[in-house]
Each structure stands twice: as structure tokens, then as C-alpha cells.
PLY file of the C-alpha trace (Angstrom):
ply
format ascii 1.0
element vertex 382
property float x
property float y
property float z
element edge 381
property int vertex1
property int vertex2
end_header
-0.14 -0.22 0.12
1.05 3.78 -0.77
0.05 7.21 -0.03
-1.05 8.40 -3.31
-1.55 11.41 -1.96
-1.75 13.94 1.29
-4.31 16.83 -0.14
-4.41 20.07 2.33
-7.14 21.87 1.82
-6.96 26.30 2.45
-9.82 28.74 1.76
-8.27 32.22 -0.04
-10.42 35.31 0.35
-10.07 38.11 -2.43
-6.44 38.70 -2.79
-3.57 36.12 -4.26
-2.29 34.63 -0.53
1.05 33.72 -0.88
1.29 33.13 3.01
-1.51 30.40 3.07
-0.16 28.83 -0.05
3.35 28.58 1.25
1.91 27.65 4.91
0.37 24.67 3.03
3.09 23.60 1.34
5.15 23.62 4.61
2.48 21.69 5.83
2.26 18.81 2.88
6.18 18.45 3.20
6.14 17.96 6.68
3.60 15.57 6.58
5.21 13.52 3.56
8.58 13.27 5.59
6.66 12.29 9.03
4.84 9.37 6.98
8.23 8.46 5.00
9.71 7.95 8.56
7.40 5.24 9.25
7.98 2.98 6.44
5.36 4.59 4.09
5.88 5.60 0.03
4.07 8.82 -0.28
3.79 9.36 -4.29
2.40 13.36 -4.05
1.67 16.19 -1.82
-1.12 18.00 -3.15
-2.87 21.84 -2.06
-6.56 22.35 -3.18
-8.62 25.75 -2.64
-12.06 27.17 -2.55
-13.46 27.88 -5.62
-11.59 30.34 -7.76
-14.42 32.27 -8.65
-14.67 33.26 -4.95
-11.08 34.78 -4.56
-11.18 36.20 -8.31
-14.32 38.16 -8.80
-15.49 40.63 -10.80
-12.71 40.27 -13.69
-12.45 39.41 -17.39
-11.41 36.28 -18.34
-8.26 37.59 -19.20
-7.42 39.02 -15.88
-8.65 35.98 -14.28
-5.88 33.95 -16.65
-3.62 36.17 -15.31
-3.84 36.04 -11.66
-4.08 32.35 -12.00
-0.52 32.39 -13.79
0.31 33.97 -10.93
-0.67 31.75 -8.58
0.90 28.78 -10.52
4.23 30.62 -10.50
4.33 31.03 -6.53
3.29 26.95 -6.90
6.95 27.09 -9.31
8.62 28.74 -6.42
7.73 26.57 -3.71
7.98 23.42 -6.02
4.33 22.40 -5.67
3.23 20.12 -8.98
-0.33 19.99 -7.90
-3.19 22.92 -7.22
-6.53 22.71 -7.38
-8.02 25.57 -7.92
-11.51 24.29 -7.08
-14.92 24.05 -9.25
-17.30 26.52 -10.74
-21.23 26.51 -11.24
-21.91 28.59 -13.91
-21.67 28.50 -17.51
-19.49 31.73 -17.99
-16.72 30.98 -15.53
-16.54 27.28 -17.28
-15.98 29.09 -20.07
-12.42 30.26 -19.05
-11.60 26.91 -17.91
-9.52 26.35 -21.45
-7.90 29.13 -21.20
-6.54 28.35 -17.53
-6.02 24.87 -18.67
-3.67 26.16 -21.85
-1.83 29.00 -20.24
-0.65 26.84 -16.62
0.69 23.49 -16.32
0.36 22.33 -12.34
-3.67 23.90 -11.71
-5.95 21.61 -11.89
-10.08 22.46 -11.80
-13.38 21.39 -12.28
-17.27 22.32 -13.05
-20.54 21.58 -11.16
-22.96 19.97 -13.22
-25.20 18.96 -10.57
-26.44 17.62 -7.46
-29.14 16.25 -5.19
-31.24 19.67 -4.39
-31.01 21.43 -7.16
-30.85 18.34 -10.17
-28.88 18.23 -13.02
-27.87 21.46 -14.55
-27.96 21.23 -18.38
-26.74 24.57 -18.86
-23.50 23.66 -16.88
-23.21 20.19 -18.44
-23.43 21.88 -22.26
-20.85 24.53 -21.24
-18.32 21.90 -19.62
-18.98 19.28 -22.92
-17.70 22.29 -24.84
-14.70 22.67 -22.51
-13.71 19.32 -22.95
-13.88 19.65 -26.54
-12.41 22.89 -26.84
-9.34 21.35 -24.82
-8.75 18.23 -26.64
-8.04 20.36 -29.73
-6.13 23.39 -28.13
-3.60 21.33 -25.87
-1.39 18.74 -27.05
-2.72 15.05 -27.80
-5.91 16.76 -25.54
-3.41 15.88 -22.41
-4.84 19.16 -20.68
-8.08 17.00 -19.91
-5.61 15.57 -17.58
-6.59 18.34 -15.59
-10.19 18.80 -15.92
-13.34 17.34 -15.34
-16.94 17.76 -14.21
-18.30 16.65 -11.37
-21.84 15.80 -10.06
-22.92 15.37 -6.55
-19.46 16.05 -5.62
-18.94 17.86 -1.62
-15.53 19.53 -0.54
-12.78 17.55 0.84
-12.44 14.34 -1.40
-8.53 14.49 -2.09
-8.16 13.20 -5.31
-7.37 15.36 -8.17
-8.85 17.34 -10.43
-12.63 17.26 -8.95
-10.71 18.51 -5.30
-11.92 21.74 -3.45
-11.96 22.97 -0.07
-14.24 25.14 2.09
-13.63 26.04 5.59
-10.85 25.98 7.62
-7.34 24.67 6.65
-7.44 20.74 6.99
-5.95 17.57 5.29
-7.03 14.25 3.76
-5.29 11.29 2.31
-5.76 9.16 -0.61
-4.35 5.96 -0.87
-2.64 3.54 -3.47
-3.95 -0.23 -2.34
-4.36 -2.40 -5.11
-1.92 -4.51 -4.28
-4.32 -5.24 -0.87
-7.08 -6.25 -3.20
-4.68 -8.44 -5.18
-3.75 -10.23 -1.63
-6.76 -10.09 -0.11
-8.33 -11.87 -3.42
-5.93 -14.57 -4.44
-6.41 -16.01 -1.42
-9.99 -16.19 -1.33
-12.27 -19.25 -2.72
-15.43 -17.46 -3.56
-16.61 -13.72 -3.46
-18.14 -13.81 0.53
-14.62 -14.91 1.64
-12.49 -11.97 -0.85
-15.09 -9.38 0.97
-14.69 -10.80 4.67
-10.71 -10.63 3.74
-10.55 -7.60 1.52
-12.49 -5.63 4.79
-10.42 -7.79 7.25
-6.67 -6.32 5.34
-8.05 -2.82 4.71
-9.00 -2.59 8.69
-5.85 -3.17 9.65
-3.98 -1.04 7.17
-5.97 2.17 7.20
-6.48 2.13 11.07
-2.48 2.47 11.11
-2.37 5.12 8.98
-5.42 6.60 10.93
-3.56 6.58 13.52
-0.54 8.57 12.53
-2.80 10.87 10.99
-3.98 12.06 14.13
-1.03 12.18 15.63
0.43 14.47 13.00
-2.99 16.77 13.09
-2.34 17.00 16.56
1.41 18.20 16.47
0.85 20.65 13.56
-2.60 22.05 14.70
-3.96 21.44 11.50
-7.77 19.25 10.98
-7.31 15.87 9.97
-10.16 15.62 7.31
-10.13 11.95 6.57
-8.92 9.22 4.44
-10.16 8.50 1.35
-10.50 4.46 1.08
-10.98 4.61 -2.68
-8.59 1.94 -4.65
-6.55 4.39 -6.40
-5.04 2.97 -9.60
-1.63 1.82 -10.54
0.56 1.42 -13.44
2.08 -1.62 -12.18
0.48 -4.55 -13.02
0.81 -6.24 -10.08
-1.46 -3.86 -8.45
-4.22 -3.60 -11.38
-7.55 -3.36 -10.01
-8.76 -5.17 -13.14
-5.89 -7.77 -12.84
-7.23 -8.03 -8.83
-10.72 -8.81 -10.25
-9.56 -11.30 -12.23
-7.46 -13.07 -9.16
-11.04 -14.91 -8.29
-11.31 -16.58 -11.03
-14.27 -15.42 -12.53
-12.82 -14.35 -15.81
-11.58 -10.96 -17.68
-12.61 -7.71 -16.23
-15.80 -6.75 -18.28
-17.22 -10.12 -17.84
-19.92 -11.21 -15.88
-19.39 -11.33 -12.16
-17.63 -7.67 -12.82
-20.59 -5.57 -11.25
-20.79 -8.32 -8.31
-17.33 -7.72 -7.65
-17.59 -3.78 -7.75
-20.49 -4.03 -5.19
-18.65 -5.92 -2.95
-15.54 -3.52 -3.00
-17.36 -0.49 -2.43
-19.25 -2.04 0.45
-16.22 -2.65 2.03
-14.48 0.86 1.51
-17.70 2.36 2.79
-18.00 0.32 5.94
-14.51 1.02 7.37
-14.33 2.30 11.14
-11.65 4.90 9.83
-13.41 8.09 9.32
-13.83 7.99 5.73
-14.13 11.44 3.27
-14.35 11.85 -0.39
-15.07 8.81 -2.79
-14.47 6.24 -0.76
-15.60 4.15 -3.33
-14.08 2.24 -6.62
-11.79 3.80 -9.21
-12.09 2.74 -12.40
-9.67 5.01 -14.53
-9.22 3.84 -17.69
-5.55 5.01 -18.51
-4.21 5.26 -15.38
-4.14 1.45 -14.51
-2.36 -1.39 -16.68
-4.96 -3.66 -16.20
-8.17 -1.35 -17.16
-6.14 -0.13 -19.93
-5.06 -4.14 -20.96
-8.66 -5.25 -20.75
-10.08 -1.72 -22.53
-8.01 -2.38 -25.39
-8.86 -5.68 -25.80
-13.12 -4.96 -25.91
-13.46 -6.83 -22.51
-15.71 -3.81 -21.58
-17.17 -0.80 -23.00
-18.34 2.67 -21.97
-21.78 2.09 -21.38
-20.07 -0.73 -18.87
-18.29 1.89 -16.94
-21.63 3.62 -16.15
-23.13 0.58 -15.18
-20.14 0.32 -13.02
-20.45 3.57 -11.86
-23.99 2.55 -10.23
-22.10 0.32 -7.50
-18.99 2.02 -7.60
-17.80 5.77 -6.31
-15.86 7.67 -9.15
-17.59 7.91 -12.27
-15.73 8.16 -15.67
-12.21 8.73 -15.31
-9.58 9.23 -18.05
-11.82 7.69 -20.85
-10.61 8.21 -24.52
-12.44 9.34 -26.96
-12.46 9.53 -31.16
-11.91 13.30 -31.49
-14.30 13.99 -33.95
-16.91 13.04 -30.94
-19.43 16.00 -31.08
-20.41 18.35 -28.13
-23.87 17.35 -28.19
-22.61 13.01 -27.77
-19.50 14.46 -24.81
-22.73 16.40 -22.94
-24.50 13.44 -23.37
-22.31 11.19 -21.69
-21.90 14.00 -18.71
-26.17 13.82 -18.23
-26.00 9.94 -17.77
-23.14 10.17 -14.88
-24.98 13.21 -13.45
-28.24 11.29 -13.32
-26.70 8.27 -11.44
-25.03 10.43 -9.21
-28.04 12.07 -8.03
-30.65 9.42 -8.30
-28.01 7.59 -5.71
-27.14 10.39 -4.03
-23.22 9.91 -4.64
-20.24 11.65 -5.80
-19.65 10.79 -9.78
-16.65 12.81 -12.12
-16.28 12.63 -15.66
-12.71 13.20 -16.77
-12.87 12.57 -20.47
-10.27 12.47 -23.06
-11.01 13.17 -26.44
-8.14 12.16 -28.57
-7.80 14.85 -31.40
-7.07 13.31 -35.39
-7.78 9.30 -33.75
-10.64 7.21 -34.33
-12.03 4.37 -32.50
-10.12 1.39 -31.88
-6.86 3.47 -32.76
-4.26 3.37 -29.64
-3.65 6.68 -28.09
-0.29 7.84 -27.69
0.27 9.50 -24.34
3.54 10.83 -23.37
2.85 10.88 -19.25
4.12 9.31 -16.26
0.98 9.03 -15.29
-1.16 7.72 -18.43
-0.85 4.12 -19.87
-1.77 3.95 -23.57
-5.13 2.22 -24.57
-7.37 1.87 -27.29
-10.13 4.44 -27.69
-13.61 3.31 -26.82
-16.50 3.38 -29.29
-19.10 5.58 -28.68
-22.14 4.39 -29.83
0 1
1 2
2 3
3 4
4 5
5 6
6 7
7 8
8 9
9 10
10 11
11 12
12 13
13 14
14 15
15 16
16 17
17 18
18 19
19 20
20 21
21 22
22 23
23 24
24 25
25 26
26 27
27 28
28 29
29 30
30 31
31 32
32 33
33 34
34 35
35 36
36 37
37 38
38 39
39 40
40 41
41 42
42 43
43 44
44 45
45 46
46 47
47 48
48 49
49 50
50 51
51 52
52 53
53 54
54 55
55 56
56 57
57 58
58 59
59 60
60 61
61 62
62 63
63 64
64 65
65 66
66 67
67 68
68 69
69 70
70 71
71 72
72 73
73 74
74 75
75 76
76 77
77 78
78 79
79 80
80 81
81 82
82 83
83 84
84 85
85 86
86 87
87 88
88 89
89 90
90 91
91 92
92 93
93 94
94 95
95 96
96 97
97 98
98 99
99 100
100 101
101 102
102 103
103 104
104 105
105 106
106 107
107 108
108 109
109 110
110 111
111 112
112 113
113 114
114 115
115 116
116 117
117 118
118 119
119 120
120 121
121 122
122 123
123 124
124 125
125 126
126 127
127 128
128 129
129 130
130 131
131 132
132 133
133 134
134 135
135 136
136 137
137 138
138 139
139 140
140 141
141 142
142 143
143 144
144 145
145 146
146 147
147 148
148 149
149 150
150 151
151 152
152 153
153 154
154 155
155 156
156 157
157 158
158 159
159 160
160 161
161 162
162 163
163 164
164 165
165 166
166 167
167 168
168 169
169 170
170 171
171 172
172 173
173 174
174 175
175 176
176 177
177 178
178 179
179 180
180 181
181 182
182 183
183 184
184 185
185 186
186 187
187 188
188 189
189 190
190 191
191 192
192 193
193 194
194 195
195 196
196 197
197 198
198 199
199 200
200 201
201 202
202 203
203 204
204 205
205 206
206 207
207 208
208 209
209 210
210 211
211 212
212 213
213 214
214 215
215 216
216 217
217 218
218 219
219 220
220 221
221 222
222 223
223 224
224 225
225 226
226 227
227 228
228 229
229 230
230 231
231 232
232 233
233 234
234 235
235 236
236 237
237 238
238 239
239 240
240 241
241 242
242 243
243 244
244 245
245 246
246 247
247 248
248 249
249 250
250 251
251 252
252 253
253 254
254 255
255 256
256 257
257 258
258 259
259 260
260 261
261 262
262 263
263 264
264 265
265 266
266 267
267 268
268 269
269 270
270 271
271 272
272 273
273 274
274 275
275 276
276 277
277 278
278 279
279 280
280 281
281 282
282 283
283 284
284 285
285 286
286 287
287 288
288 289
289 290
290 291
291 292
292 293
293 294
294 295
295 296
296 297
297 298
298 299
299 300
300 301
301 302
302 303
303 304
304 305
305 306
306 307
307 308
308 309
309 310
310 311
311 312
312 313
313 314
314 315
315 316
316 317
317 318
318 319
319 320
320 321
321 322
322 323
323 324
324 325
325 326
326 327
327 328
328 329
329 330
330 331
331 332
332 333
333 334
334 335
335 336
336 337
337 338
338 339
339 340
340 341
341 342
342 343
343 344
344 345
345 346
346 347
347 348
348 349
349 350
350 351
351 352
352 353
353 354
354 355
355 356
356 357
357 358
358 359
359 360
360 361
361 362
362 363
363 364
364 365
365 366
366 367
367 368
368 369
369 370
370 371
371 372
372 373
373 374
374 375
375 376
376 377
377 378
378 379
379 380
380 381
């Protein structure tokens, strides 16, 4: 098990507060060192703010981009590689996002397209579809979409990017990468009930230790501990692949019959743990961030509709899904509102991070030049 991220949340006010960002960066360094001394690999530390619309109000699009570039320069000066400027909730603000993404490199952001109280915001969904399409055409290989997603029913405090945003006093949350624990639990199980019991036992043991350390850190450095997002973050290492963990149960390839049942088991365990949970705390199935998921997608074992089906019992939505470059804005919008419909109906956080690849057709391979992604065949869109 690895710590995928320690994410610190801060609230900025009406001006760029370099001091607040500096303090968050210093805490992250201390937290990383603290956990590393306990033997954990900490892959990243991140900072999430409240919505940029709150601290950059009444500005033109050009001025907004300039101010955010100033924030990014602060990040570069402090060696911060991941900073989320939060989500926005109206079409005018969403429309600025392509320019933000094009003119920055460590800035992440998201849009809100609905929640249980208000229902689906169709204008925001359409604006977000436009953003995804524009970014796919205006950034190299469409990779800018790695730093943007549309979310529905997503609350503050999720440590995973790009949906992460913050409200309230400074706090930190932890996201894990523990596909190896799934493999360990499942590979020694004879049936699904045994797999569920084994998985729960091993997670309770491992996460309780992480929580004890997090509380010690909170007490020592006087910052609120928000919890652990128990979601199974993906792995580029085949030995810790989510997809191959499923297959160790002997029910066939990921995407075949039984996949939905296994997804439900994993999610049930992740949401039933005795530690303080936050964020998605569910099953992530990010196609291009997991070696096994990418391989099975390339083989045609599952498709976009399957992923939406699995979202009904898991915890993240549609993540790093490669799509044909000629996909229409209307089709992207339809995908987003399907995802939002599930999130609202089931009262769970879901998001969509979609990768249309300009010049590529369904069935062709992506050609990402990124340490975070594995190549995969582009999905067919019905």
C-alpha cells in the first residue's frame, strides 16, 4: 500500500495569499517526511483551494487567467506540482477553463453540473462539454483534459484531483493506492463472500494504522484531519492493477459477467470501514491510469456503457476515458448528463474526466507521453 496523496485544503480570500499557499506547502513537506519515516511511500502532496470564483470575482477572462498564472508562479517557486483551484458553477466561469488549462501546467479545476438538491444543471453540462472539446483540440494530444473534470454531487474535501476543492478552515485528507491489498485478499479467497471478508480485514488493519498516524500529525501541527478517502486508486504496475485483482477470483476477465458483483463487494467494504472516511471512498476505474484496465479496454472486454453501469455500484464515475477526436459536443454532453443522473439518483459523488483525442478514431491507440498514463485503444461511442 502507498499513500497516493496528502492533500491540504485552504480557503483563499479576495487576493492572492502567498502566505497561505506557503504554509500549506510547508505542512505538506512535513507530513510527507512524517509518513516516510514510518515506512510509507508518499507519491504526491497536493493543495486544494475554495472555488477560484470566490477569490477572483468581477474580472475579465484575461484578468482571471493572468491572476491564476501568478498563483502558478507561486507554486513553481515552492516546488508545488499539484494545485486545484476548485470548481465553478455557472456557464460563464466554466467557459474560461480552456484558457486556464492552456496557460498553466500544475493547475487543476472542475465544474459542477448538478447535485441532489438542485438536480442536473443542463447549462453547466453543455458548457463543460464545450470545455472538454476545446481542450482536446487546443492542448497537445488533448492532455489538458487530465487537469479538468465535470462533477456531480461532489462535496468539498475529496483528496483526489481534479475534482478536489475546499471549504472552511485548513485541513488535510489522505488518498491511498492499495490495489496490492485487493490482490492479496482476493488471490487467497475461494469465493466472493470470503473475498469480501478478507478484503475488509486487511483494509481495517492497514488503514487504522494510517489513521492513528494522521491524528498524531494533526495534533502535532495543529491542523484538522479530514479523513481517508478509501478509494482504490489505480496503478501502472500490473501486479497491483485493479482489473487483474478482479481476475484473481477466477470469474473471467474484467468486464465479463461477475465484474458488477465484484465492484459492489469492493465498494461495500470501502464504505464500511471504521476509520474516518472522506471523499469518494469507493471504487475508481480510471481506464488510462491502470495497466490492467487499459489492457482489457484495448481487448474490448468492456465499453463506455459498462463503465456507467459499474458507476452505479462504485464510487468515482468515468475517469481518463479515451474517446474519438471527432466526437461531438452533443455526445459529450449526453455522457455527462448520464453520469450526473446516476450521481443524483443514487446520491453519490461522480465525475467525468474524458479524453477526446484529436485526429484519432475508435480502435486506434492513444500515444500519451506522460508518467501518469498508460496507452489504450480509443473507445467506441455508440
